[in-house]
C-alpha positions, 0 to 999 in steps of 0.5 A, a space after each residue: 500500500 502506498 502512502 495516502 497522499 500518493 494513493 489518492 490518485 488511484 481512488 475514484 473520488 466523487 465530487 462530494 468527497 473531494 469537496 468535503 476533504 478540501 473543506 476539512 483540510 483547511 487549517 490543517 498542517 501537512 502531517 495532519 492532512 497526510 494522516 487524514 488521507 491515510 485513514 481515507 485510503 485505508 477505509 477505501 481499500 477495506 471497502 474495495 476488498 469487502 465488495 470484491 469478496 462478495 458476489 455481484 447483486 444482492 450481497 454487494 448491494 446490501 453491504 453498500 446499503 448497510 454502510 450508507 445507512 450507517 453513514 447517513 443516520 445522523 442526516 436522516 434524524 436531523 432537521 433537514 426537510 427530507 421526508 416521505 412524499 418530498 420528491 424535489 431531488 428526484 430530477 437529479 442525475 443518478 449514477 449506479 453500479 452493476 449490483 444496484 442495476 441488477 437489484 432494480 432489474 430484478 424488481 422490474 422483472 418481478 413487478 412486470 409479472 404483477 403489473 405488466 403495464 407499469 413495467 412497460 411504461 418504466 422500461 420505455 421511459 428508461 430507454 427514452 432517458 438513455 437515448 435523449 438525456 445529456 450526460 453532462 451534469 450542467 446540461 442535465 440541469 437545463 432540461 425541463 424538470 418533467 423530462 428528467 424526473 426518475 421513472 421509478 417515482 410515483 407521480 401521484 403519491 410522490 413516493 419512490 416505488 423502489 425505495 428499499 433497493 434505490 441506488 446508493 446515490 439516492 440513499 445518500 442524498 440528504 438536504 443540508 441541515 437548516 434547508 427550507 423545503 422551498 429551497 429544494 425546488 430545482 429547475 433549468 438553470 438552478 443549482 441543486 440545494 446543498 447536501 449533507 456529505 459523509 466521508 464514509 458514504 462517499 468512500 463507499 460509492 468510490 469503492 463501488 466505482 473502483 470495483 464495478 464502475 459507475 454508469 448512468 442509471 437508466 443505461 445500467 438498469 437496461 443492460 442488467 434487464 437484458 442480461 437477466 431476461 436472457 438468462 431468465 433468472 433473478 438476483 440470488 
């Protein structure tokens, strides 16, 4: 293992993690920064090994969800505006790993057997987003909100239909403490509200990216659907 400062080049650092580390390093001496970096890198390596030791699909997803839930428990219990029925952040661009895609694809296959119409509508919307939506975050924000809302959001209740198996990026998205609900409304040309960030949570997402890669959620889910339907199986 290399020293933490050097090894950071090998870590797929998320924008949130980079911002948080930069903010935390202000006022710290070189030795303190190196010690902090070494801790982050050790945590990253441990998570990578933990993910690699598990099969893709449910085992990896559940490990990630457990870490994310623990890392963001403080935010969940905080005084932020996030609550059931609030869907202002559901128009944000979302990336996910292969195991997350497999879990969602498995849910879609099962749901299609019960409510085939809904399943077809969701797949059609995923295909539309894959083909027409921009990948650049700034360009994404310029698209009309109705065209970038997540296809898994129930438009009437404003509740996520895959909440229990939502991507880690969604599971770790909490508006910052003190944020007013009115500030969460985003649209073309408007920036996303400030969010709570956990080093542990962002290191986990970086580790998933290192092992599985991160892709545009509609693309990952559609690919997982194709693989699973050809195999005619589900997630073990």
